[in-house]
mmCIF file as gemmi writes it, N, C-alpha and C atoms, coordinates in Angstrom:
data_model
loop_
_atom_site.group_PDB
_atom_site.id
_atom_site.type_symbol
_atom_site.label_atom_id
_atom_site.label_alt_id
_atom_site.label_comp_id
_atom_site.label_asym_id
_atom_site.label_entity_id
_atom_site.label_seq_id
_atom_site.pdbx_PDB_ins_code
_atom_site.Cartn_x
_atom_site.Cartn_y
_atom_site.Cartn_z
_atom_site.occupancy
_atom_site.B_iso_or_equiv
_atom_site.pdbx_formal_charge
_atom_site.auth_seq_id
_atom_site.auth_asym_id
_atom_site.pdbx_PDB_model_num
ATOM 1 N N . MET Axp A 1 ? -122.575 -207.56 -79.152 1 0 ? 1 A 1
ATOM 2 C CA . MET Axp A 1 ? -123.062 -208.813 -79.18 1 0 ? 1 A 1
ATOM 3 C C . MET Axp A 1 ? -122.102 -209.72 -79.633 1 0 ? 1 A 1
ATOM 4 N N . ASP Axp A 2 ? -121.904 -211.024 -78.716 1 0 ? 2 A 1
ATOM 5 C CA . ASP Axp A 2 ? -120.841 -211.79 -78.938 1 0 ? 2 A 1
ATOM 6 C C . ASP Axp A 2 ? -121.349 -213.165 -79.713 1 0 ? 2 A 1
ATOM 7 N N . LEU Axp A 3 ? -120.766 -213.233 -81.086 1 0 ? 3 A 1
ATOM 8 C CA . LEU Axp A 3 ? -121.489 -214.381 -81.888 1 0 ? 3 A 1
ATOM 9 C C . LEU Axp A 3 ? -120.956 -215.594 -81.739 1 0 ? 3 A 1
ATOM 10 N N . ASP Axp A 4 ? -119.725 -215.787 -80.871 1 0 ? 4 A 1
ATOM 11 C CA . ASP Axp A 4 ? -118.86 -217.087 -80.736 1 0 ? 4 A 1
ATOM 12 C C . ASP Axp A 4 ? -119.576 -217.774 -79.424 1 0 ? 4 A 1
ATOM 13 N N . ILE Axp A 5 ? -120.544 -217.409 -78.902 1 0 ? 5 A 1
ATOM 14 C CA . ILE Axp A 5 ? -121.195 -218.15 -77.846 1 0 ? 5 A 1
ATOM 15 C C . ILE Axp A 5 ? -121.633 -219.341 -78.361 1 0 ? 5 A 1
ATOM 16 N N . GLY Axp A 6 ? -121.284 -220.522 -77.585 1 0 ? 6 A 1
ATOM 17 C CA . GLY Axp A 6 ? -121.859 -221.732 -77.862 1 0 ? 6 A 1
ATOM 18 C C . GLY Axp A 6 ? -121.153 -222.532 -79.046 1 0 ? 6 A 1
ATOM 19 N N . LYS Axp A 7 ? -120.096 -221.871 -79.753 1 0 ? 7 A 1
ATOM 20 C CA . LYS Axp A 7 ? -119.442 -222.557 -80.993 1 0 ? 7 A 1
ATOM 21 C C . LYS Axp A 7 ? -118.119 -223.115 -80.429 1 0 ? 7 A 1
ATOM 22 N N . PRO Axp A 8 ? -118.133 -224.489 -80.746 1 0 ? 8 A 1
ATOM 23 C CA . PRO Axp A 8 ? -116.765 -225.109 -80.309 1 0 ? 8 A 1
ATOM 24 C C . PRO Axp A 8 ? -115.5 -224.684 -81.007 1 0 ? 8 A 1
ATOM 25 N N . LYS Axp A 9 ? -114.39 -224.528 -80.042 1 0 ? 9 A 1
ATOM 26 C CA . LYS Axp A 9 ? -113.324 -224.127 -80.686 1 0 ? 9 A 1
ATOM 27 C C . LYS Axp A 9 ? -112.499 -225.335 -81.137 1 0 ? 9 A 1
ATOM 28 N N . ILE Axp A 10 ? -112.386 -225.235 -82.507 1 0 ? 10 A 1
ATOM 29 C CA . ILE Axp A 10 ? -111.619 -226.665 -83.037 1 0 ? 10 A 1
ATOM 30 C C . ILE Axp A 10 ? -110.264 -226.334 -83.48 1 0 ? 10 A 1
ATOM 31 N N . ASP Axp A 11 ? -109.204 -226.942 -83.026 1 0 ? 11 A 1
ATOM 32 C CA . ASP Axp A 11 ? -107.728 -226.575 -83.52 1 0 ? 11 A 1
ATOM 33 C C . ASP Axp A 11 ? -107.582 -227.668 -84.842 1 0 ? 11 A 1
ATOM 34 N N . LEU Axp A 12 ? -107.534 -227.221 -85.994 1 0 ? 12 A 1
ATOM 35 C CA . LEU Axp A 12 ? -107.264 -227.97 -87.119 1 0 ? 12 A 1
ATOM 36 C C . LEU Axp A 12 ? -105.927 -228.627 -86.825 1 0 ? 12 A 1
ATOM 37 N N . ARG Axp A 13 ? -105.009 -228.188 -86.297 1 0 ? 13 A 1
ATOM 38 C CA . ARG Axp A 13 ? -103.716 -228.997 -86.493 1 0 ? 13 A 1
ATOM 39 C C . ARG Axp A 13 ? -103.833 -230.412 -85.632 1 0 ? 13 A 1
ATOM 40 N N . GLU Axp A 14 ? -104.885 -230.416 -84.676 1 0 ? 14 A 1
ATOM 41 C CA . GLU Axp A 14 ? -105.128 -231.699 -83.893 1 0 ? 14 A 1
ATOM 42 C C . GLU Axp A 14 ? -106.058 -232.658 -84.86 1 0 ? 14 A 1
ATOM 43 N N . GLN Axp A 15 ? -106.646 -232.253 -85.942 1 0 ? 15 A 1
ATOM 44 C CA . GLN Axp A 15 ? -107.42 -233.115 -86.684 1 0 ? 15 A 1
ATOM 45 C C . GLN Axp A 15 ? -106.726 -234.037 -87.748 1 0 ? 15 A 1
ATOM 46 N N . PRO Axp A 16 ? -107.27 -235.087 -88.212 1 0 ? 16 A 1
ATOM 47 C CA . PRO Axp A 16 ? -106.298 -235.9 -89.005 1 0 ? 16 A 1
ATOM 48 C C . PRO Axp A 16 ? -106.436 -235.365 -90.397 1 0 ? 16 A 1
ATOM 49 N N . THR Axp A 17 ? -105.29 -235.49 -90.849 1 0 ? 17 A 1
ATOM 50 C CA . THR Axp A 17 ? -104.897 -235.079 -92.337 1 0 ? 17 A 1
ATOM 51 C C . THR Axp A 17 ? -105.502 -236.249 -93.335 1 0 ? 17 A 1
ATOM 52 N N . ILE Axp A 18 ? -106.28 -235.748 -94.398 1 0 ? 18 A 1
ATOM 53 C CA . ILE Axp A 18 ? -106.632 -236.839 -95.422 1 0 ? 18 A 1
ATOM 54 C C . ILE Axp A 18 ? -105.551 -236.999 -96.321 1 0 ? 18 A 1
ATOM 55 N N . SER Axp A 19 ? -105.46 -238.186 -96.723 1 0 ? 19 A 1
ATOM 56 C CA . SER Axp A 19 ? -104.281 -238.568 -97.647 1 0 ? 19 A 1
ATOM 57 C C . SER Axp A 19 ? -104.8 -239.349 -98.777 1 0 ? 19 A 1
ATOM 58 N N . CYS Axp A 20 ? -104.068 -239.48 -99.745 1 0 ? 20 A 1
ATOM 59 C CA . CYS Axp A 20 ? -104.596 -240.331 -101.024 1 0 ? 20 A 1
ATOM 60 C C . CYS Axp A 20 ? -104.422 -241.634 -100.709 1 0 ? 20 A 1
ATOM 61 N N . GLU Axp A 21 ? -105.655 -242.427 -101.233 1 0 ? 21 A 1
ATOM 62 C CA . GLU Axp A 21 ? -105.878 -243.655 -101.087 1 0 ? 21 A 1
ATOM 63 C C . GLU Axp A 21 ? -104.66 -244.381 -101.887 1 0 ? 21 A 1
ATOM 64 N N . SER Axp A 22 ? -104.316 -243.782 -102.792 1 0 ? 22 A 1
ATOM 65 C CA . SER Axp A 22 ? -103.154 -244.752 -103.837 1 0 ? 22 A 1
ATOM 66 C C . SER Axp A 22 ? -101.795 -244.39 -103.471 1 0 ? 22 A 1
ATOM 67 N N . CYS Axp A 23 ? -101.386 -243.114 -103.211 1 0 ? 23 A 1
ATOM 68 C CA . CYS Axp A 23 ? -99.959 -242.938 -103.177 1 0 ? 23 A 1
ATOM 69 C C . CYS Axp A 23 ? -99.548 -242.292 -101.703 1 0 ? 23 A 1
ATOM 70 N N . GLY Axp A 24 ? -100.727 -242.064 -100.96 1 0 ? 24 A 1
ATOM 71 C CA . GLY Axp A 24 ? -100.512 -241.247 -99.598 1 0 ? 24 A 1
ATOM 72 C C . GLY Axp A 24 ? -100.071 -239.668 -99.56 1 0 ? 24 A 1
ATOM 73 N N . GLY Axp A 25 ? -100.165 -239.271 -100.783 1 0 ? 25 A 1
ATOM 74 C CA . GLY Axp A 25 ? -99.96 -237.835 -100.83 1 0 ? 25 A 1
ATOM 75 C C . GLY Axp A 25 ? -100.914 -236.941 -100.112 1 0 ? 25 A 1
ATOM 76 N N . ILE Axp A 26 ? -100.707 -235.871 -99.546 1 0 ? 26 A 1
ATOM 77 C CA . ILE Axp A 26 ? -101.567 -234.949 -98.673 1 0 ? 26 A 1
ATOM 78 C C . ILE Axp A 26 ? -102.049 -233.694 -99.446 1 0 ? 26 A 1
ATOM 79 N N . PHE Axp A 27 ? -101.592 -233.407 -100.704 1 0 ? 27 A 1
ATOM 80 C CA . PHE Axp A 27 ? -101.94 -232.224 -101.546 1 0 ? 27 A 1
ATOM 81 C C . PHE Axp A 27 ? -102.896 -232.69 -102.486 1 0 ? 27 A 1
ATOM 82 N N . PHE Axp A 28 ? -104.231 -231.876 -102.634 1 0 ? 28 A 1
ATOM 83 C CA . PHE Axp A 28 ? -105.177 -232.209 -103.417 1 0 ? 28 A 1
ATOM 84 C C . PHE Axp A 28 ? -105.635 -230.878 -104.167 1 0 ? 28 A 1
ATOM 85 N N . LYS Axp A 29 ? -106.085 -231.008 -105.315 1 0 ? 29 A 1
ATOM 86 C CA . LYS Axp A 29 ? -106.583 -229.883 -106.041 1 0 ? 29 A 1
ATOM 87 C C . LYS Axp A 29 ? -107.966 -230.128 -106.458 1 0 ? 29 A 1
ATOM 88 N N . GLU Axp A 30 ? -108.817 -229.016 -106.468 1 0 ? 30 A 1
ATOM 89 C CA . GLU Axp A 30 ? -110.209 -229.248 -106.833 1 0 ? 30 A 1
ATOM 90 C C . GLU Axp A 30 ? -110.425 -229.425 -108.505 1 0 ? 30 A 1
ATOM 91 N N . VAL Axp A 31 ? -111.195 -230.296 -108.773 1 0 ? 31 A 1
ATOM 92 C CA . VAL Axp A 31 ? -111.275 -230.65 -110.013 1 0 ? 31 A 1
ATOM 93 C C . VAL Axp A 31 ? -112.893 -230.866 -110.148 1 0 ? 31 A 1
ATOM 94 N N . VAL Axp A 32 ? -113.524 -231.056 -111.471 1 0 ? 32 A 1
ATOM 95 C CA . VAL Axp A 32 ? -114.845 -231.249 -111.624 1 0 ? 32 A 1
ATOM 96 C C . VAL Axp A 32 ? -115.29 -232.477 -112.546 1 0 ? 32 A 1
ATOM 97 N N . ILE Axp A 33 ? -116.048 -233.32 -112.079 1 0 ? 33 A 1
ATOM 98 C CA . ILE Axp A 33 ? -116.515 -234.467 -112.886 1 0 ? 33 A 1
ATOM 99 C C . ILE Axp A 33 ? -117.963 -233.846 -113.471 1 0 ? 33 A 1
ATOM 100 N N . LEU Axp A 34 ? -117.88 -234.147 -114.719 1 0 ? 34 A 1
ATOM 101 C CA . LEU Axp A 34 ? -119.04 -233.577 -115.622 1 0 ? 34 A 1
ATOM 102 C C . LEU Axp A 34 ? -119.961 -234.901 -115.829 1 0 ? 34 A 1
ATOM 103 N N . LYS Axp A 35 ? -121.158 -234.718 -115.767 1 0 ? 35 A 1
ATOM 104 C CA . LYS Axp A 35 ? -122.114 -235.853 -116.215 1 0 ? 35 A 1
ATOM 105 C C . LYS Axp A 35 ? -123.24 -235.213 -117.04 1 0 ? 35 A 1
ATOM 106 N N . ARG Axp A 36 ? -123.322 -235.748 -118.246 1 0 ? 36 A 1
ATOM 107 C CA . ARG Axp A 36 ? -124.369 -235.327 -119.358 1 0 ? 36 A 1
ATOM 108 C C . ARG Axp A 36 ? -125.67 -236.027 -119.207 1 0 ? 36 A 1
ATOM 109 N N . VAL Axp A 37 ? -126.781 -235.204 -118.751 1 0 ? 37 A 1
ATOM 110 C CA . VAL Axp A 37 ? -128.061 -235.789 -118.748 1 0 ? 37 A 1
ATOM 111 C C . VAL Axp A 37 ? -128.71 -235.677 -119.963 1 0 ? 37 A 1
ATOM 112 N N . SER Axp A 38 ? -129.413 -236.632 -120.351 1 0 ? 38 A 1
ATOM 113 C CA . SER Axp A 38 ? -130.124 -236.631 -121.76 1 0 ? 38 A 1
ATOM 114 C C . SER Axp A 38 ? -131.361 -235.553 -121.523 1 0 ? 38 A 1
ATOM 115 N N . LYS Axp A 39 ? -131.55 -234.987 -122.789 1 0 ? 39 A 1
ATOM 116 C CA . LYS Axp A 39 ? -132.721 -234.213 -122.856 1 0 ? 39 A 1
ATOM 117 C C . LYS Axp A 39 ? -134.034 -234.926 -122.807 1 0 ? 39 A 1
ATOM 118 N N . LEU Axp A 40 ? -133.965 -236.211 -123.15 1 0 ? 40 A 1
ATOM 119 C CA . LEU Axp A 40 ? -135.132 -237.091 -122.934 1 0 ? 40 A 1
ATOM 120 C C . LEU Axp A 40 ? -135.624 -237.242 -121.437 1 0 ? 40 A 1
ATOM 121 N N . LEU Axp A 41 ? -134.516 -237.212 -120.494 1 0 ? 41 A 1
ATOM 122 C CA . LEU Axp A 41 ? -134.872 -237.279 -119.073 1 0 ? 41 A 1
ATOM 123 C C . LEU Axp A 41 ? -135.019 -235.89 -118.491 1 0 ? 41 A 1
ATOM 124 N N . THR Axp A 42 ? -134.862 -234.805 -118.924 1 0 ? 42 A 1
ATOM 125 C CA . THR Axp A 42 ? -134.931 -233.401 -118.447 1 0 ? 42 A 1
ATOM 126 C C . THR Axp A 42 ? -136.011 -232.815 -119.193 1 0 ? 42 A 1
ATOM 127 N N . ALA Axp A 43 ? -136.62 -233.272 -120.306 1 0 ? 43 A 1
ATOM 128 C CA . ALA Axp A 43 ? -137.638 -232.656 -120.941 1 0 ? 43 A 1
ATOM 129 C C . ALA Axp A 43 ? -137.235 -231.187 -121.442 1 0 ? 43 A 1
ATOM 130 N N . THR Axp A 44 ? -135.866 -231.118 -121.713 1 0 ? 44 A 1
ATOM 131 C CA . THR Axp A 44 ? -135.481 -229.811 -122.172 1 0 ? 44 A 1
ATOM 132 C C . THR Axp A 44 ? -135.034 -229.958 -123.713 1 0 ? 44 A 1
ATOM 133 N N . PRO Axp A 45 ? -134.722 -228.767 -124.375 1 0 ? 45 A 1
ATOM 134 C CA . PRO Axp A 45 ? -134.461 -228.883 -125.946 1 0 ? 45 A 1
ATOM 135 C C . PRO Axp A 45 ? -133.096 -229.687 -125.998 1 0 ? 45 A 1
ATOM 136 N N . ARG Axp A 46 ? -132.183 -229.425 -125.102 1 0 ? 46 A 1
ATOM 137 C CA . ARG Axp A 46 ? -130.833 -230.087 -125.301 1 0 ? 46 A 1
ATOM 138 C C . ARG Axp A 46 ? -130.376 -230.659 -124.033 1 0 ? 46 A 1
ATOM 139 N N . ASP Axp A 47 ? -129.356 -231.643 -124.15 1 0 ? 47 A 1
ATOM 140 C CA . ASP Axp A 47 ? -128.707 -232.656 -123.05 1 0 ? 47 A 1
ATOM 141 C C . ASP Axp A 47 ? -128.234 -231.164 -122.083 1 0 ? 47 A 1
ATOM 142 N N . THR Axp A 48 ? -128.162 -231.7 -120.802 1 0 ? 48 A 1
ATOM 143 C CA . THR Axp A 48 ? -127.823 -230.864 -119.677 1 0 ? 48 A 1
ATOM 144 C C . THR Axp A 48 ? -126.323 -231.419 -119.096 1 0 ? 48 A 1
ATOM 145 N N . ASP Axp A 49 ? -125.211 -230.396 -119.128 1 0 ? 49 A 1
ATOM 146 C CA . ASP Axp A 49 ? -124.126 -230.923 -118.471 1 0 ? 49 A 1
ATOM 147 C C . ASP Axp A 49 ? -124.132 -230.425 -117.045 1 0 ? 49 A 1
ATOM 148 N N . VAL Axp A 50 ? -123.94 -231.437 -116.153 1 0 ? 50 A 1
ATOM 149 C CA . VAL Axp A 50 ? -124.055 -231.145 -114.558 1 0 ? 50 A 1
ATOM 150 C C . VAL Axp A 50 ? -122.603 -231.372 -114.012 1 0 ? 50 A 1
ATOM 151 N N . PRO Axp A 51 ? -122.093 -230.357 -113.327 1 0 ? 51 A 1
ATOM 152 C CA . PRO Axp A 51 ? -120.638 -230.286 -112.877 1 0 ? 51 A 1
ATOM 153 C C . PRO Axp A 51 ? -120.96 -230.861 -111.269 1 0 ? 51 A 1
ATOM 154 N N . PHE Axp A 52 ? -120.009 -231.596 -110.945 1 0 ? 52 A 1
ATOM 155 C CA . PHE Axp A 52 ? -119.773 -232.117 -109.576 1 0 ? 52 A 1
ATOM 156 C C . PHE Axp A 52 ? -118.474 -231.865 -109.123 1 0 ? 52 A 1
ATOM 157 N N . PRO Axp A 53 ? -118.189 -230.775 -108.238 1 0 ? 53 A 1
ATOM 158 C CA . PRO Axp A 53 ? -116.72 -230.659 -107.954 1 0 ? 53 A 1
ATOM 159 C C . PRO Axp A 53 ? -116.294 -231.771 -106.978 1 0 ? 53 A 1
ATOM 160 N N . THR Axp A 54 ? -114.906 -232.02 -107.053 1 0 ? 54 A 1
ATOM 161 C CA . THR Axp A 54 ? -114.206 -233.128 -106.051 1 0 ? 54 A 1
ATOM 162 C C . THR Axp A 54 ? -112.875 -232.546 -105.953 1 0 ? 54 A 1
ATOM 163 N N . TYR Axp A 55 ? -112.181 -233.572 -105.404 1 0 ? 55 A 1
ATOM 164 C CA . TYR Axp A 55 ? -110.59 -233.377 -105.223 1 0 ? 55 A 1
ATOM 165 C C . TYR Axp A 55 ? -109.814 -234.426 -105.884 1 0 ? 55 A 1
ATOM 166 N N . MET Axp A 56 ? -108.802 -234.082 -106.4 1 0 ? 56 A 1
ATOM 167 C CA . MET Axp A 56 ? -107.857 -235.184 -107.039 1 0 ? 56 A 1
ATOM 168 C C . MET Axp A 56 ? -106.35 -235.023 -106.444 1 0 ? 56 A 1
ATOM 169 N N . CYS Axp A 57 ? -105.82 -236.119 -106.183 1 0 ? 57 A 1
ATOM 170 C CA . CYS Axp A 57 ? -104.336 -236.059 -105.789 1 0 ? 57 A 1
ATOM 171 C C . CYS Axp A 57 ? -103.493 -235.349 -106.547 1 0 ? 57 A 1
ATOM 172 N N . GLU Axp A 58 ? -102.738 -234.249 -106.017 1 0 ? 58 A 1
ATOM 173 C CA . GLU Axp A 58 ? -101.869 -233.386 -106.961 1 0 ? 58 A 1
ATOM 174 C C . GLU Axp A 58 ? -100.6 -234.321 -107.365 1 0 ? 58 A 1
ATOM 175 N N . LYS Axp A 59 ? -100.213 -235.381 -106.583 1 0 ? 59 A 1
ATOM 176 C CA . LYS Axp A 59 ? -99.159 -236.247 -106.95 1 0 ? 59 A 1
ATOM 177 C C . LYS Axp A 59 ? -99.513 -237.311 -107.923 1 0 ? 59 A 1
ATOM 178 N N . CYS Axp A 60 ? -100.567 -237.944 -107.954 1 0 ? 60 A 1
ATOM 179 C CA . CYS Axp A 60 ? -100.653 -239.051 -108.583 1 0 ? 60 A 1
ATOM 180 C C . CYS Axp A 60 ? -102.049 -239.034 -109.668 1 0 ? 60 A 1
ATOM 181 N N . GLY Axp A 61 ? -102.956 -238.068 -109.252 1 0 ? 61 A 1
ATOM 182 C CA . GLY Axp A 61 ? -104.083 -237.902 -109.918 1 0 ? 61 A 1
ATOM 183 C C . GLY Axp A 61 ? -105.236 -238.775 -109.537 1 0 ? 61 A 1
ATOM 184 N N . HIS Axp A 62 ? -104.933 -239.478 -108.372 1 0 ? 62 A 1
ATOM 185 C CA . HIS Axp A 62 ? -106.17 -240.317 -107.94 1 0 ? 62 A 1
ATOM 186 C C . HIS Axp A 62 ? -107.495 -239.563 -107.184 1 0 ? 62 A 1
ATOM 187 N N . VAL Axp A 63 ? -108.644 -239.973 -107.38 1 0 ? 63 A 1
ATOM 188 C CA . VAL Axp A 63 ? -109.864 -239.358 -106.665 1 0 ? 63 A 1
ATOM 189 C C . VAL Axp A 63 ? -110.07 -240.607 -105.759 1 0 ? 63 A 1
ATOM 190 N N . ASN Axp A 64 ? -109.954 -239.913 -104.292 1 0 ? 64 A 1
ATOM 191 C CA . ASN Axp A 64 ? -110.265 -241.084 -103.292 1 0 ? 64 A 1
ATOM 192 C C . ASN Axp A 64 ? -111.819 -241.206 -103.284 1 0 ? 64 A 1
ATOM 193 N N . ASN Axp A 65 ? -112.107 -242.534 -102.936 1 0 ? 65 A 1
ATOM 194 C CA . ASN Axp A 65 ? -113.69 -242.909 -103.042 1 0 ? 65 A 1
ATOM 195 C C . ASN Axp A 65 ? -114.624 -242.131 -102.274 1 0 ? 65 A 1
ATOM 196 N N . ASP Axp A 66 ? -114.014 -241.49 -101.237 1 0 ? 66 A 1
ATOM 197 C CA . ASP Axp A 66 ? -115.05 -240.703 -100.33 1 0 ? 66 A 1
ATOM 198 C C . ASP Axp A 66 ? -115.382 -239.409 -101.072 1 0 ? 66 A 1
ATOM 199 N N . PHE Axp A 67 ? -114.369 -239.155 -101.894 1 0 ? 67 A 1
ATOM 200 C CA . PHE Axp A 67 ? -114.616 -237.57 -102.836 1 0 ? 67 A 1
ATOM 201 C C . PHE Axp A 67 ? -115.383 -237.829 -104.038 1 0 ? 67 A 1
ATOM 202 N N . ASN Axp A 68 ? -115.497 -239.035 -104.519 1 0 ? 68 A 1
ATOM 203 C CA . ASN Axp A 68 ? -116.256 -239.313 -105.8 1 0 ? 68 A 1
ATOM 204 C C . ASN Axp A 68 ? -117.865 -239.75 -105.378 1 0 ? 68 A 1
ATOM 205 N N . PRO Axp A 69 ? -118.841 -238.621 -105.908 1 0 ? 69 A 1
ATOM 206 C CA . PRO Axp A 69 ? -120.094 -238.804 -105.467 1 0 ? 69 A 1
ATOM 207 C C . PRO Axp A 69 ? -120.708 -239.964 -106.221 1 0 ? 69 A 1
ATOM 208 N N . PHE Axp A 70 ? -119.839 -240.671 -107.273 1 0 ? 70 A 1
ATOM 209 C CA . PHE Axp A 70 ? -120.571 -241.726 -107.857 1 0 ? 70 A 1
ATOM 210 C C . PHE Axp A 70 ? -119.838 -243.015 -107.653 1 0 ? 70 A 1
ATOM 211 N N . TYR Axp A 71 ? -118.973 -243.082 -106.702 1 0 ? 71 A 1
ATOM 212 C CA . TYR Axp A 71 ? -118.446 -244.405 -106.055 1 0 ? 71 A 1
ATOM 213 C C . TYR Axp A 71 ? -119.436 -245.136 -105.378 1 0 ? 71 A 1
ATOM 214 N N . GLU Axp A 72 ? -119.522 -246.351 -105.747 1 0 ? 72 A 1
ATOM 215 C CA . GLU Axp A 72 ? -120.5 -247.398 -104.995 1 0 ? 72 A 1
ATOM 216 C C . GLU Axp A 72 ? -119.312 -248.596 -104.579 1 0 ? 72 A 1
ATOM 217 N N . GLU Axp A 73 ? -119.443 -248.699 -103.305 1 0 ? 73 A 1
ATOM 218 C CA . GLU Axp A 73 ? -118.428 -249.748 -102.682 1 0 ? 73 A 1
ATOM 219 C C . GLU Axp A 73 ? -119.001 -251.173 -103.095 1 0 ? 73 A 1
ATOM 220 N N . GLN Axp A 74 ? -118.377 -252.025 -103.571 1 0 ? 74 A 1
ATOM 221 C CA . GLN Axp A 74 ? -118.75 -253.243 -104.17 1 0 ? 74 A 1
ATOM 222 C C . GLN Axp A 74 ? -118.856 -254.236 -102.764 1 0 ? 74 A 1
ATOM 223 N N . SER Axp A 75 ? -119.999 -254.877 -102.982 1 0 ? 75 A 1
ATOM 224 C CA . SER Axp A 75 ? -120.199 -255.81 -101.686 1 0 ? 75 A 1
ATOM 225 C C . SER Axp A 75 ? -120.025 -257.104 -102.174 1 0 ? 75 A 1
ATOM 226 N N . ASP Axp A 76 ? -119.769 -258.021 -101.19 1 0 ? 76 A 1
ATOM 227 C CA . ASP Axp A 76 ? -119.433 -259.354 -101.409 1 0 ? 76 A 1
ATOM 228 C C . ASP Axp A 76 ? -120.565 -260.29 -101.881 1 0 ? 76 A 1
ATOM 229 N N . ASP Axp A 77 ? -121.876 -259.84 -101.95 1 0 ? 77 A 1
ATOM 230 C CA . ASP Axp A 77 ? -122.971 -260.499 -102.257 1 0 ? 77 A 1
ATOM 231 C C . ASP Axp A 77 ? -123.16 -260.65 -103.865 1 0 ? 77 A 1
ATOM 232 N N . LYS Axp A 78 ? -122.386 -259.978 -104.485 1 0 ? 78 A 1
ATOM 233 C CA . LYS Axp A 78 ? -122.526 -259.819 -106.13 1 0 ? 78 A 1
ATOM 234 C C . LYS Axp A 78 ? -121.682 -260.887 -106.682 1 0 ? 78 A 1
């Protein structure tokens, strides 16, 4: 049984390379953003730490906005 039927063949060499918004670097390392949720919000005996994996530029340490789950683009209305 051939499981590749209907799967698109993607050549990653032809896809755009993501670069750092700050320095233009193309190498990233996986890091974790930790959020602490109050026990009052979770109804648990202790505060809860919640990890969010993301990527940080290896060269300058910047986290691209697209990688940051907590980034909110500023609108001109404010």
